[in-house]
N, C-alpha and C positions, 0 to 999 in steps of 0.2 A: 563586518561582513566577511564571509570566507572566500577564499580565492576560487578561481574558475575550475582548477583541477579538482579541487575538493568538492566542489558543486556537482561536477560531472560524476565523480565517483559515488557521491550520494545519491544522485538521480538513477544511476545504474543499480545500486543496492535496492533503491525503492521499487524499482521495475521488477527486481527479482522477487522481492517480498510480496508486491502486489499480485504478481502472476501465481505465487505459491498460495495466496489467500483465495484467488479466484478458483483455482483448482479445487481447494478445500471447500469452498462455497458451493461449487457444483457437486461435490461429493455428498454434501449434507443439505439438501434444499430446504429442509424444515427450518434450519437456522439461518438461512440466506438473508432474510431482511435484517435480523438483528446485527449479524456480522457486516453487511454492507454498510449499515448506519454507523457503526463504530470505525469501519474503514474510511468513510467519507470524512468523519470527524478527524481521525488520525491525519489524513493526508492534507486536510485543509489547515491544520496546525503546522504541518511541515512546510507548506508553500507560503 
């Protein structure tokens, strides 16, 4: 297990990545479904 500080740092970078992906998804609505599916998979693997 990683320590709490490392976990916090990881969580913060995840939020940044997630926000960027959400912005990208809104910019390209046609690809939204495919991207959100892979995003969910990505984050379920991390948690």
